[in-house]
PAVODO-322591 format. One record per residue: x, y, z of N, C-alpha, C in turn; residue number from 1; residue in one letter. Coordinates in nm, 3 decimals, decimal comma, padded with zeros to 5 digits, m for minus. Each point is the difference from the previous one (the first is absolute). Layout:
! residues N
[pt [X Y Z] [X Y Z] [X Y Z] NUM "a"]
...
! end
This chain:
! residues 251
[pt [00,576 01,950 01,896] [m00,007 m00,125 m00,112] [00,111 m00,094 00,015] 1 "x"]
[pt [m00,044 m00,155 00,008] [00,151 m00,063 00,021] [00,035 m00,042 m00,139] 2 "x"]
[pt [00,122 m00,057 m00,020] [00,093 m00,066 m00,100] [m00,123 m00,083 m00,083] 3 "x"]
[pt [m00,059 m00,097 00,072] [m00,121 m00,067 m00,062] [m00,076 00,080 m00,077] 4 "x"]
[pt [m00,040 00,134 00,062] [m00,124 00,025 m00,042] [00,074 00,041 m00,156] 5 "x"]
[pt [00,103 00,085 00,033] [00,050 00,068 m00,107] [00,028 m00,077 m00,123] 6 "x"]
[pt [00,023 m00,126 00,032] [00,001 m00,123 m00,113] [m00,115 m00,031 m00,067] 7 "x"]
[pt [m00,093 m00,025 00,091] [m00,118 m00,008 m00,065] [m00,063 00,079 m00,092] 8 "x"]
[pt [00,029 00,150 00,054] [m00,063 00,103 m00,080] [00,107 m00,006 m00,162] 9 "x"]
[pt [00,093 00,004 00,005] [00,092 m00,013 m00,084] [m00,021 m00,112 m00,099] 10 "x"]
[pt [m00,041 m00,144 00,044] [m00,037 m00,074 m00,054] [m00,137 m00,002 m00,087] 11 "x"]
[pt [m00,105 00,037 00,053] [m00,116 00,029 m00,046] [m00,012 00,119 m00,120] 12 "x"]
[pt [00,119 00,082 00,002] [m00,003 00,111 m00,113] [00,096 m00,049 m00,097] 13 "x"]
[pt [00,098 m00,103 00,052] [00,079 m00,080 m00,118] [m00,111 m00,062 m00,089] 14 "x"]
[pt [m00,109 m00,092 00,036] [m00,025 m00,084 m00,071] [m00,130 00,044 m00,060] 15 "x"]
[pt [m00,073 00,119 00,042] [m00,134 00,033 m00,017] [m00,015 00,029 m00,143] 16 "x"]
[pt [00,088 00,048 m00,078] [m00,015 m00,010 m00,155] [m00,010 m00,105 m00,073] 17 "x"]
[pt [00,048 m00,108 00,037] [00,012 m00,120 m00,065] [m00,132 m00,082 00,034] 18 "x"]
[pt [m00,040 00,037 00,122] [m00,116 m00,077 00,033] [m00,120 00,034 m00,061] 19 "x"]
[pt [m00,017 00,169 m00,013] [m00,069 00,071 m00,080] [m00,052 m00,059 m00,115] 20 "x"]
[pt [00,134 m00,037 m00,063] [00,008 m00,047 m00,175] [m00,051 m00,139 m00,021] 21 "x"]
[pt [00,007 m00,087 00,088] [m00,040 m00,132 m00,022] [m00,134 m00,017 m00,051] 22 "x"]
[pt [m00,067 m00,080 m00,100] [m00,138 00,014 m00,067] [m00,025 m00,186 m00,015] 23 "x"]
[pt [m00,144 m00,015 00,027] [m00,009 m00,117 m00,007] [00,023 m00,090 m00,088] 24 "x"]
[pt [00,006 00,062 m00,156] [00,013 m00,101 m00,084] [00,129 m00,065 00,002] 25 "x"]
[pt [00,090 00,084 00,077] [00,151 m00,060 00,021] [00,009 m00,094 00,136] 26 "x"]
[pt [m00,045 00,054 00,105] [m00,005 m00,051 00,088] [m00,094 m00,122 00,071] 27 "x"]
[pt [m00,107 00,022 m00,057] [m00,110 m00,096 00,038] [m00,065 m00,075 m00,156] 28 "x"]
[pt [00,112 m00,018 m00,044] [m00,041 m00,061 m00,144] [m00,050 m00,174 00,033] 29 "x"]
[pt [00,052 m00,010 00,113] [00,009 m00,198 00,011] [m00,171 m00,024 00,029] 30 "x"]
[pt [m00,052 00,121 00,085] [m00,128 00,013 00,077] [m00,139 00,068 m00,094] 31 "x"]
[pt [00,046 00,091 m00,082] [m00,101 00,056 m00,085] [m00,077 m00,089 m00,085] 32 "x"]
[pt [00,034 m00,126 m00,040] [m00,069 m00,070 m00,073] [m00,117 m00,071 00,078] 33 "x"]
[pt [00,002 00,004 00,132] [m00,064 m00,076 00,125] [m00,108 00,118 00,038] 34 "x"]
[pt [00,011 00,095 m00,067] [m00,076 00,121 00,073] [m00,133 00,025 m00,058] 35 "x"]
[pt [m00,094 00,031 00,032] [m00,109 00,019 m00,100] [m00,115 00,181 00,076] 36 "x"]
[pt [m00,035 00,065 m00,098] [m00,097 00,124 00,061] [m00,073 m00,044 00,090] 37 "x"]
[pt [m00,036 00,065 00,101] [m00,068 m00,038 00,081] [00,064 m00,053 00,184] 38 "x"]
[pt [00,132 m00,110 m00,048] [00,044 m00,011 00,091] [00,033 00,105 00,114] 39 "x"]
[pt [00,003 m00,048 00,154] [00,047 00,079 00,100] [00,148 m00,061 m00,001] 40 "x"]
[pt [00,120 00,070 m00,001] [00,110 m00,001 00,034] [00,096 00,051 00,112] 41 "x"]
[pt [00,063 m00,056 00,053] [00,082 00,066 00,113] [00,133 00,029 m00,015] 42 "x"]
[pt [00,067 00,099 m00,021] [00,142 00,012 m00,020] [00,082 00,067 00,111] 43 "x"]
[pt [00,082 m00,140 00,045] [00,064 00,025 00,105] [00,135 00,085 m00,015] 44 "x"]
[pt [00,026 00,119 00,106] [00,099 00,056 m00,040] [00,008 00,082 m00,129] 45 "x"]
[pt [m00,141 00,067 m00,018] [m00,027 00,055 m00,118] [00,122 00,124 m00,034] 46 "x"]
[pt [00,065 00,054 00,096] [00,103 00,119 m00,022] [m00,086 00,133 m00,072] 47 "x"]
[pt [00,034 00,051 m00,127] [m00,055 00,141 m00,020] [m00,118 m00,092 m00,121] 48 "x"]
[pt [m00,018 m00,118 m00,007] [m00,102 m00,042 m00,094] [m00,020 00,022 m00,116] 49 "x"]
[pt [00,141 m00,019 m00,082] [00,028 m00,002 m00,137] [m00,061 m00,133 m00,082] 50 "x"]
[pt [00,017 m00,134 00,058] [m00,014 m00,100 00,013] [m00,164 00,014 m00,020] 51 "x"]
[pt [m00,043 00,041 00,168] [m00,139 m00,061 00,027] [m00,099 00,038 m00,096] 52 "x"]
[pt [00,020 00,153 m00,067] [m00,093 00,062 m00,075] [m00,017 m00,067 m00,129] 53 "x"]
[pt [00,081 m00,120 m00,060] [00,020 m00,034 m00,120] [m00,069 m00,156 m00,026] 54 "x"]
[pt [m00,044 m00,046 00,128] [m00,022 m00,123 00,017] [m00,142 m00,036 m00,089] 55 "x"]
[pt [m00,077 00,103 m00,012] [m00,136 m00,036 m00,056] [m00,109 m00,065 00,040] 56 "x"]
[pt [00,037 00,033 00,144] [m00,102 m00,061 00,110] [m00,041 00,107 00,099] 57 "x"]
[pt [m00,111 m00,039 00,083] [m00,043 00,050 00,136] [00,096 00,030 00,094] 58 "x"]
[pt [00,116 00,046 m00,017] [00,134 m00,007 00,079] [m00,013 00,079 00,179] 59 "x"]
[pt [00,060 m00,078 00,071] [00,017 00,097 00,128] [00,136 m00,026 00,062] 60 "x"]
[pt [00,077 00,137 00,035] [00,117 m00,042 00,045] [00,014 00,011 00,128] 61 "x"]
[pt [00,100 m00,060 00,047] [00,081 00,015 00,115] [00,139 m00,013 00,034] 62 "x"]
[pt [00,042 00,101 00,103] [00,160 00,044 00,043] [00,005 00,047 00,114] 63 "x"]
[pt [00,134 m00,019 00,053] [00,015 00,031 00,126] [00,042 00,150 00,000] 64 "x"]
[pt [m00,011 00,057 m00,088] [00,049 00,128 m00,041] [m00,083 00,057 m00,110] 65 "x"]
[pt [m00,141 00,002 m00,004] [m00,067 00,005 m00,104] [m00,011 00,169 m00,064] 66 "x"]
[pt [m00,003 m00,004 m00,155] [m00,012 00,166 m00,021] [m00,157 m00,049 m00,102] 67 "x"]
[pt [m00,046 00,154 m00,023] [m00,116 m00,031 m00,092] [00,015 m00,025 m00,121] 68 "x"]
[pt [m00,115 m00,101 m00,037] [00,062 m00,050 m00,144] [m00,151 00,025 m00,051] 69 "x"]
[pt [m00,007 00,091 m00,164] [m00,099 00,053 m00,020] [m00,107 m00,110 m00,093] 70 "x"]
[pt [m00,120 m00,028 00,085] [m00,091 m00,084 m00,037] [00,019 m00,139 00,068] 71 "x"]
[pt [00,081 m00,013 00,080] [00,023 m00,116 00,077] [00,005 00,064 00,142] 72 "x"]
[pt [m00,108 m00,110 00,057] [00,036 00,021 00,177] [00,095 m00,061 00,073] 73 "x"]
[pt [00,088 00,052 00,069] [00,100 m00,047 00,062] [00,000 m00,011 00,150] 74 "x"]
[pt [00,037 m00,105 00,067] [m00,013 m00,006 00,161] [00,182 m00,015 00,045] 75 "x"]
[pt [m00,009 00,055 00,099] [00,104 m00,030 00,079] [00,000 m00,088 00,087] 76 "x"]
[pt [00,114 m00,105 m00,006] [m00,015 m00,137 00,114] [00,125 m00,066 m00,060] 77 "x"]
[pt [00,024 m00,068 00,108] [00,104 m00,108 m00,019] [m00,052 m00,095 m00,077] 78 "x"]
[pt [00,081 m00,078 m00,052] [m00,046 m00,153 m00,081] [m00,038 m00,096 00,076] 79 "x"]
[pt [00,054 m00,008 00,113] [m00,065 m00,090 00,089] [m00,123 00,019 00,082] 80 "x"]
[pt [m00,061 00,111 m00,018] [m00,139 00,036 00,062] [m00,073 00,117 m00,090] 81 "x"]
[pt [m00,052 m00,089 m00,123] [m00,049 00,086 m00,059] [m00,162 00,049 00,040] 82 "x"]
[pt [m00,031 00,094 m00,033] [m00,143 00,051 00,060] [m00,107 m00,047 m00,096] 83 "x"]
[pt [m00,020 m00,118 m00,021] [m00,107 m00,079 m00,082] [m00,028 m00,100 00,027] 84 "x"]
[pt [m00,147 m00,035 m00,028] [m00,042 m00,097 00,043] [00,021 m00,153 m00,046] 85 "x"]
[pt [m00,039 m00,082 00,022] [00,037 m00,123 m00,044] [m00,075 m00,026 m00,131] 86 "x"]
[pt [00,075 m00,029 m00,129] [m00,043 m00,037 m00,086] [m00,056 00,113 m00,124] 87 "x"]
[pt [00,105 00,119 00,046] [m00,087 00,121 m00,080] [00,057 00,029 m00,141] 88 "x"]
[pt [00,107 m00,065 m00,046] [00,066 00,007 m00,123] [00,018 m00,115 m00,083] 89 "x"]
[pt [m00,021 00,029 m00,164] [m00,003 m00,085 m00,078] [00,143 m00,047 m00,054] 90 "x"]
[pt [00,095 00,099 00,025] [00,140 m00,020 m00,051] [00,082 00,083 00,119] 91 "x"]
[pt [00,116 m00,036 00,007] [00,114 00,056 00,053] [00,131 00,011 m00,039] 92 "x"]
[pt [00,066 00,113 00,003] [00,125 00,043 m00,063] [00,097 00,068 00,085] 93 "x"]
[pt [00,116 m00,069 m00,014] [00,102 00,104 00,084] [00,107 00,007 m00,076] 94 "x"]
[pt [00,080 00,109 m00,034] [00,145 m00,008 m00,050] [00,094 00,078 00,048] 95 "x"]
[pt [00,110 m00,069 00,032] [00,098 00,013 00,077] [m00,032 00,052 00,087] 96 "x"]
[pt [m00,080 m00,064 00,094] [m00,066 00,021 00,128] [00,099 m00,086 00,121] 97 "x"]
[pt [00,003 m00,127 m00,075] [00,036 m00,130 00,131] [00,138 00,014 00,009] 98 "x"]
[pt [00,058 00,034 m00,038] [00,173 00,041 00,040] [00,023 00,109 00,067] 99 "x"]
[pt [m00,138 00,056 00,032] [00,060 00,119 00,098] [m00,055 m00,032 00,165] 100 "x"]
[pt [m00,058 m00,142 m00,010] [m00,064 m00,002 00,128] [00,050 m00,150 00,060] 101 "x"]
[pt [m00,015 00,007 00,140] [00,075 m00,092 00,093] [m00,050 m00,125 m00,020] 102 "x"]
[pt [m00,114 m00,018 m00,008] [m00,079 m00,151 m00,032] [m00,096 00,011 m00,124] 103 "x"]
[pt [00,038 m00,026 m00,110] [m00,051 m00,009 m00,119] [m00,166 m00,087 00,000] 104 "x"]
[pt [00,047 m00,101 00,086] [m00,081 m00,110 00,002] [m00,131 00,077 00,082] 105 "x"]
[pt [00,025 00,077 00,099] [m00,110 00,014 00,055] [m00,075 00,128 m00,053] 106 "x"]
[pt [00,050 00,058 m00,115] [m00,070 00,109 m00,100] [m00,052 m00,089 m00,074] 107 "x"]
[pt [00,013 m00,093 m00,066] [m00,084 m00,093 m00,088] [m00,115 m00,064 00,060] 108 "x"]
[pt [00,008 m00,070 00,138] [m00,074 m00,036 00,071] [m00,139 00,085 00,042] 109 "x"]
[pt [00,039 00,160 00,016] [m00,100 00,086 00,028] [m00,084 00,021 m00,145] 110 "x"]
[pt [00,113 m00,001 m00,111] [m00,078 00,039 m00,123] [m00,108 m00,145 m00,050] 111 "x"]
[pt [00,050 m00,082 00,032] [m00,092 m00,119 m00,012] [m00,117 00,019 00,117] 112 "x"]
[pt [m00,026 00,037 00,072] [m00,079 00,056 00,098] [m00,152 00,048 m00,062] 113 "x"]
[pt [00,067 00,122 m00,102] [m00,071 00,082 m00,029] [m00,035 m00,007 m00,125] 114 "x"]
[pt [00,035 m00,098 m00,062] [m00,028 m00,074 m00,145] [m00,113 m00,087 00,007] 115 "x"]
[pt [m00,090 00,001 m00,123] [m00,113 m00,063 m00,001] [00,040 m00,113 m00,076] 116 "x"]
[pt [m00,127 m00,122 00,030] [00,059 m00,142 m00,069] [00,023 00,039 m00,123] 117 "x"]
[pt [00,068 m00,090 m00,078] [00,045 00,040 m00,149] [00,084 00,130 m00,034] 118 "x"]
[pt [00,043 00,074 00,087] [00,073 00,137 m00,009] [00,113 m00,042 m00,103] 119 "x"]
[pt [00,087 00,088 m00,016] [00,113 m00,013 m00,070] [00,097 00,080 00,063] 120 "x"]
[pt [00,137 m00,065 00,042] [00,101 00,106 00,027] [00,158 m00,008 m00,071] 121 "x"]
[pt [00,018 00,113 m00,049] [00,129 00,014 m00,070] [00,089 00,107 00,110] 122 "x"]
[pt [00,165 m00,096 m00,013] [00,054 00,069 00,089] [00,141 m00,007 m00,096] 123 "x"]
[pt [00,098 00,139 00,008] [00,106 00,007 m00,043] [00,104 00,045 00,061] 124 "x"]
[pt [00,142 m00,062 00,013] [00,073 00,083 00,103] [00,172 m00,048 m00,053] 125 "x"]
[pt [00,090 00,053 00,056] [00,131 m00,046 m00,029] [00,024 m00,080 00,082] 126 "x"]
[pt [00,159 m00,058 m00,038] [00,097 m00,074 00,056] [00,122 00,030 m00,002] 127 "x"]
[pt [00,069 00,043 00,098] [00,122 00,055 m00,011] [00,091 m00,079 m00,017] 128 "x"]
[pt [m00,005 m00,117 m00,008] [00,123 m00,109 m00,036] [00,004 m00,025 m00,148] 129 "x"]
[pt [m00,139 00,010 m00,087] [m00,003 m00,001 m00,125] [00,047 00,106 m00,077] 130 "x"]
[pt [00,137 00,036 00,014] [00,098 00,081 m00,090] [00,101 m00,049 m00,080] 131 "x"]
[pt [00,012 00,041 m00,090] [00,108 m00,031 m00,075] [00,102 00,105 m00,013] 132 "x"]
[pt [00,100 00,040 00,050] [00,094 00,121 m00,022] [00,139 m00,006 m00,036] 133 "x"]
[pt [00,063 00,054 m00,094] [00,115 00,012 m00,038] [00,050 00,156 m00,058] 134 "x"]
[pt [00,135 00,012 00,027] [00,080 m00,073 00,071] [00,011 00,056 00,133] 135 "x"]
[pt [00,024 m00,152 00,096] [m00,045 00,012 00,126] [00,136 00,082 00,083] 136 "x"]
[pt [m00,084 00,074 00,108] [00,110 00,095 00,097] [m00,071 m00,049 00,135] 137 "x"]
[pt [00,123 m00,004 00,083] [m00,040 m00,072 00,142] [m00,064 00,159 00,062] 138 "x"]
[pt [00,022 00,121 m00,044] [m00,053 00,095 00,050] [m00,121 00,026 m00,004] 139 "x"]
[pt [m00,038 m00,043 m00,148] [m00,157 00,000 m00,015] [m00,061 m00,130 00,090] 140 "x"]
[pt [00,050 m00,082 00,003] [m00,044 m00,134 00,064] [m00,031 00,078 00,123] 141 "x"]
[pt [00,098 00,033 00,090] [m00,013 00,096 00,138] [m00,114 00,057 m00,001] 142 "x"]
[pt [00,015 00,067 m00,121] [m00,155 00,085 00,007] [m00,125 m00,040 m00,005] 143 "x"]
[pt [m00,016 m00,134 m00,043] [m00,108 m00,056 m00,002] [m00,045 m00,036 00,132] 144 "x"]
[pt [00,100 m00,041 00,057] [m00,010 m00,038 00,133] [m00,042 00,125 00,107] 145 "x"]
[pt [00,026 00,101 m00,007] [m00,024 00,100 00,086] [m00,135 00,059 m00,054] 146 "x"]
[pt [m00,068 00,010 m00,136] [m00,114 m00,015 m00,044] [m00,080 m00,074 00,085] 147 "x"]
[pt [00,034 m00,147 00,021] [m00,095 m00,075 00,092] [m00,009 00,027 00,112] 148 "x"]
[pt [00,101 00,008 00,074] [00,035 00,065 00,134] [m00,094 00,130 00,025] 149 "x"]
[pt [m00,004 00,054 m00,094] [m00,118 00,126 00,045] [m00,144 m00,022 00,006] 150 "x"]
[pt [m00,012 m00,148 m00,045] [m00,154 m00,037 m00,015] [m00,022 m00,139 00,081] 151 "x"]
[pt [00,015 00,014 00,128] [m00,004 m00,103 00,102] [m00,110 m00,091 00,025] 152 "x"]
[pt [m00,124 00,082 m00,030] [m00,145 m00,070 00,016] [m00,034 m00,022 m00,128] 153 "x"]
[pt [00,057 m00,067 m00,142] [m00,069 00,025 m00,100] [00,048 m00,146 m00,033] 154 "x"]
[pt [m00,046 m00,021 m00,150] [00,013 m00,144 m00,044] [00,034 00,013 m00,142] 155 "x"]
[pt [00,127 00,057 00,009] [00,056 00,027 m00,163] [00,017 m00,155 m00,090] 156 "x"]
[pt [m00,002 m00,101 00,010] [00,010 m00,101 m00,048] [m00,116 m00,083 m00,017] 157 "x"]
[pt [m00,115 00,072 00,015] [m00,169 m00,038 00,020] [m00,003 m00,050 m00,156] 158 "x"]
[pt [00,062 m00,008 m00,116] [m00,077 00,034 m00,132] [00,022 m00,151 m00,010] 159 "x"]
[pt [00,070 m00,093 00,047] [00,001 m00,153 m00,028] [m00,110 m00,055 00,078] 160 "x"]
[pt [m00,062 00,035 00,102] [m00,102 m00,013 00,086] [m00,136 m00,007 m00,017] 161 "x"]
[pt [m00,005 00,074 m00,128] [m00,132 00,065 m00,021] [m00,133 m00,135 m00,040] 162 "x"]
[pt [00,058 m00,099 m00,071] [m00,110 m00,055 m00,003] [m00,012 m00,126 00,131] 163 "x"]
[pt [00,088 m00,018 00,065] [m00,014 m00,049 00,129] [m00,061 00,058 00,107] 164 "x"]
[pt [00,044 00,123 m00,008] [m00,099 00,099 00,132] [m00,139 m00,019 m00,028] 165 "x"]
[pt [m00,063 00,052 m00,156] [m00,153 m00,029 m00,031] [m00,043 m00,138 00,029] 166 "x"]
[pt [00,082 m00,125 m00,022] [m00,015 m00,129 00,076] [m00,060 00,005 00,144] 167 "x"]
[pt [00,079 00,038 00,045] [m00,013 00,007 00,176] [m00,114 00,096 00,030] 168 "x"]
[pt [00,013 00,120 m00,050] [m00,128 00,098 00,019] [m00,155 m00,067 m00,040] 169 "x"]
[pt [m00,023 m00,108 m00,074] [m00,111 m00,075 m00,023] [m00,026 00,034 m00,134] 170 "x"]
[pt [00,094 00,060 m00,090] [m00,064 00,001 m00,127] [00,013 m00,129 m00,051] 171 "x"]
[pt [m00,048 m00,033 m00,176] [00,015 m00,104 m00,033] [00,046 00,033 m00,157] 172 "x"]
[pt [00,002 m00,113 m00,052] [00,058 m00,019 m00,167] [00,112 00,119 m00,040] 173 "x"]
[pt [00,102 00,033 00,126] [00,107 00,087 m00,009] [00,079 m00,011 m00,093] 174 "x"]
[pt [00,044 00,090 m00,083] [00,118 m00,007 m00,069] [00,087 00,089 m00,006] 175 "x"]
[pt [00,124 00,002 m00,032] [00,111 00,162 00,002] [00,096 m00,066 m00,120] 176 "x"]
[pt [00,023 00,149 m00,056] [00,110 00,014 m00,135] [00,091 00,126 00,058] 177 "x"]
[pt [00,123 m00,011 m00,094] [00,079 00,116 00,023] [00,004 00,071 m00,135] 178 "x"]
[pt [00,026 00,137 m00,041] [00,054 00,046 m00,070] [00,148 00,092 m00,003] 179 "x"]
[pt [00,106 00,000 m00,064] [00,082 00,067 00,020] [00,037 00,126 m00,067] 180 "x"]
[pt [00,056 00,108 00,047] [00,028 00,130 m00,039] [00,162 00,057 00,008] 181 "x"]
[pt [00,049 00,029 m00,085] [00,122 00,031 00,005] [00,069 00,118 m00,044] 182 "x"]
[pt [00,090 00,056 00,090] [00,083 00,127 m00,074] [00,136 m00,050 m00,060] 183 "x"]
[pt [m00,004 00,004 m00,103] [00,068 m00,043 m00,116] [00,071 00,068 m00,094] 184 "x"]
[pt [00,003 00,154 00,008] [00,042 00,130 m00,073] [00,068 00,097 00,091] 185 "x"]
[pt [00,086 00,076 m00,092] [00,079 00,058 00,072] [m00,077 00,095 00,096] 186 "x"]
[pt [m00,134 00,065 m00,089] [m00,075 00,078 00,056] [m00,071 m00,040 00,138] 187 "x"]
[pt [m00,057 m00,114 m00,019] [m00,099 m00,082 00,115] [00,094 m00,046 00,120] 188 "x"]
[pt [00,173 m00,023 m00,036] [00,068 m00,056 00,088] [00,058 00,154 00,081] 189 "x"]
[pt [m00,013 00,108 m00,084] [00,036 00,149 00,062] [m00,112 00,035 00,120] 190 "x"]
[pt [m00,136 m00,051 m00,074] [m00,140 00,036 00,072] [00,033 m00,029 00,143] 191 "x"]
[pt [00,027 m00,173 m00,004] [m00,013 m00,064 00,139] [00,084 00,041 00,077] 192 "x"]
[pt [00,168 00,043 m00,051] [00,099 00,016 00,083] [m00,028 00,170 00,073] 193 "x"]
[pt [m00,040 00,099 m00,083] [m00,052 00,102 00,045] [m00,101 m00,025 00,129] 194 "x"]
[pt [m00,127 m00,082 00,001] [m00,083 m00,004 00,056] [00,047 m00,079 00,156] 195 "x"]
[pt [00,089 m00,096 00,014] [00,066 m00,080 00,103] [00,101 00,074 00,082] 196 "x"]
[pt [00,100 00,084 m00,109] [00,115 00,080 00,066] [m00,115 00,133 00,084] 197 "x"]
[pt [m00,094 00,064 m00,068] [m00,037 00,090 00,075] [m00,051 m00,040 00,147] 198 "x"]
[pt [m00,032 m00,131 m00,020] [m00,081 m00,053 00,148] [00,124 m00,032 00,099] 199 "x"]
[pt [00,134 m00,012 m00,042] [00,089 m00,033 00,103] [00,073 00,127 00,032] 200 "x"]
[pt [m00,043 00,100 m00,061] [00,056 00,120 00,024] [m00,099 00,095 00,054] 201 "x"]
[pt [m00,115 m00,040 00,054] [m00,090 00,085 00,014] [00,028 00,013 00,160] 202 "x"]
[pt [m00,005 00,126 00,042] [00,032 00,032 00,145] [m00,077 m00,087 00,077] 203 "x"]
[pt [m00,175 00,008 m00,041] [m00,067 m00,051 00,110] [00,018 m00,177 m00,001] 204 "x"]
[pt [00,059 m00,055 m00,086] [m00,005 m00,118 m00,020] [00,115 m00,054 00,083] 205 "x"]
[pt [00,129 00,092 m00,051] [00,106 m00,033 00,119] [00,005 00,031 00,100] 206 "x"]
[pt [m00,073 00,103 00,064] [m00,018 00,017 00,141] [m00,083 m00,113 00,083] 207 "x"]
[pt [m00,106 m00,063 m00,091] [m00,048 m00,124 00,054] [00,062 m00,110 00,003] 208 "x"]
[pt [00,078 m00,061 m00,082] [00,057 m00,077 m00,023] [00,141 m00,003 00,102] 209 "x"]
[pt [00,051 00,090 00,066] [00,095 00,034 00,092] [m00,072 m00,026 00,132] 210 "x"]
[pt [m00,111 00,080 00,015] [m00,069 m00,054 00,140] [m00,037 m00,100 00,001] 211 "x"]
[pt [m00,017 m00,087 m00,069] [m00,038 m00,145 00,018] [00,104 m00,131 m00,006] 212 "x"]
[pt [00,110 00,082 m00,035] [00,171 m00,081 00,019] [00,013 m00,066 m00,135] 213 "x"]
[pt [m00,112 00,016 m00,078] [m00,015 m00,058 m00,127] [00,143 00,004 m00,084] 214 "x"]
[pt [00,068 00,125 00,003] [00,097 00,058 m00,082] [00,059 00,111 00,080] 215 "x"]
[pt [00,123 00,046 m00,088] [00,037 00,109 00,017] [00,027 00,105 m00,090] 216 "x"]
[pt [00,021 00,122 m00,002] [m00,011 00,119 m00,074] [00,054 00,005 m00,141] 217 "x"]
[pt [00,107 m00,062 00,046] [00,148 00,010 m00,091] [m00,045 m00,162 m00,124] 218 "x"]
[pt [m00,065 m00,073 00,100] [m00,012 m00,125 m00,075] [m00,122 00,026 m00,131] 219 "x"]
[pt [m00,090 00,049 00,072] [m00,121 00,055 m00,092] [00,066 00,095 m00,103] 220 "x"]
[pt [00,051 00,074 00,022] [00,079 00,115 m00,135] [00,037 m00,118 m00,137] 221 "x"]
[pt [00,108 m00,128 00,103] [00,079 m00,070 m00,106] [m00,095 m00,073 m00,074] 222 "x"]
[pt [m00,138 m00,046 00,046] [m00,093 m00,065 m00,075] [m00,043 00,077 m00,091] 223 "x"]
[pt [m00,038 00,102 00,039] [m00,039 00,109 m00,137] [00,074 00,033 m00,100] 224 "x"]
[pt [00,147 m00,015 00,034] [00,055 00,053 m00,108] [00,044 m00,142 m00,074] 225 "x"]
[pt [00,009 m00,098 00,036] [m00,019 m00,163 m00,076] [m00,119 m00,004 m00,086] 226 "x"]
[pt [m00,118 00,049 00,034] [m00,115 m00,023 m00,087] [00,055 00,092 m00,122] 227 "x"]
[pt [00,043 00,120 00,010] [00,059 00,097 m00,107] [00,063 m00,070 m00,086] 228 "x"]
[pt [00,129 m00,097 00,043] [00,112 m00,036 m00,063] [m00,082 m00,123 m00,102] 229 "x"]
[pt [m00,093 m00,065 00,075] [m00,048 m00,132 m00,077] [m00,087 00,053 m00,099] 230 "x"]
[pt [m00,081 00,107 00,010] [m00,050 00,038 m00,116] [00,104 00,057 m00,101] 231 "x"]
[pt [00,072 00,056 00,014] [00,121 00,013 m00,098] [00,065 m00,137 m00,075] 232 "x"]
[pt [m00,010 m00,106 00,043] [00,067 m00,122 m00,035] [m00,096 m00,023 m00,158] 233 "x"]
[pt [00,047 m00,039 m00,094] [m00,068 m00,029 m00,141] [m00,098 m00,098 m00,002] 234 "x"]
[pt [00,055 m00,099 00,084] [m00,106 m00,109 00,040] [m00,078 m00,030 00,097] 235 "x"]
[pt [m00,024 00,129 00,057] [m00,104 m00,022 00,136] [m00,146 00,001 m00,021] 236 "x"]
[pt [m00,049 m00,130 00,057] [m00,104 m00,036 m00,007] [m00,097 m00,071 00,116] 237 "x"]
[pt [m00,110 00,011 00,029] [m00,089 m00,047 00,066] [m00,117 m00,037 m00,033] 238 "x"]
[pt [m00,067 m00,098 00,058] [m00,126 m00,063 m00,031] [m00,044 m00,073 00,127] 239 "x"]
[pt [m00,132 00,026 00,003] [m00,071 m00,037 00,132] [m00,128 m00,046 m00,042] 240 "x"]
[pt [m00,068 m00,089 00,106] [m00,143 m00,071 m00,020] [m00,095 00,077 00,024] 241 "x"]
[pt [m00,117 m00,004 m00,005] [m00,116 00,052 00,052] [m00,146 m00,122 00,024] 242 "x"]
[pt [m00,011 m00,036 00,064] [m00,115 m00,119 00,060] [m00,093 00,032 00,020] 243 "x"]
[pt [m00,085 m00,008 m00,083] [m00,143 m00,005 00,038] [m00,084 m00,170 00,022] 244 "x"]
[pt [m00,110 00,022 00,076] [m00,058 m00,157 00,083] [m00,181 00,061 m00,052] 245 "x"]
[pt [m00,073 m00,129 m00,043] [m00,138 00,018 00,022] [m00,069 m00,101 00,075] 246 "x"]
[pt [m00,089 00,026 00,062] [m00,062 m00,113 00,051] [m00,173 00,053 00,005] 247 "x"]
[pt [m00,081 m00,103 00,037] [m00,132 00,003 00,055] [m00,055 m00,039 00,112] 248 "x"]
[pt [m00,103 00,070 00,036] [m00,090 m00,047 00,131] [m00,049 m00,105 m00,008] 249 "x"]
[pt [m00,011 m00,087 00,048] [m00,103 m00,143 m00,029] [m00,119 00,049 m00,015] 250 "x"]
[pt [m00,086 m00,054 m00,085] [m00,131 00,031 m00,050] [m00,143 m00,055 00,127] 251 "x"]
! end
């Protein structure tokens, strides 16, 4: 296996527990009022399906690396080449998917193709620039740049673009909104610091970063320590935006 293979295996294992804990009432709350029983919905990048099963419709999942989901058919496919006919779905959903692709618009154009007239689409994603952080530390800032360097073919600032991307893909009546989440207690800051520190200390991450020329091993260790110091500050605080957008296929 290559350093990239080891890194991707590590990342899949690292995020699997949190992905499996996501539920529709939290992550699809903005879309749920527009869904009705009997609708056929396509969940793009459905992952383990913990959100999919709570949408209350006839859902179909698609993922680049699918896993079985109880009661939900899942297809293996790339988002830019969906294995469905034109106009197959009454609703579309994508959670934290567009940040991972090189061309978010191409994915939404393909989603638009498989949507019926009048279909609703809901997308949610992050924007890495939408962060409030205190106290600042140059090492942590450098760590953020390394995070991004290890994701060269992704769209980590896609959140701000969601409404415009839906419009460009051919949806109408598009709207976007943002909600905030913060780590503002000792326990929350400690959890976040431990999570981030473990990434910079992981041998798989260090080896991959070094292989890309994105960082040196000693630098990664220093950033891991910086996160621990940050959590020890009595004023440690971080807040982020999560952005969602809705649109409809012209009737």
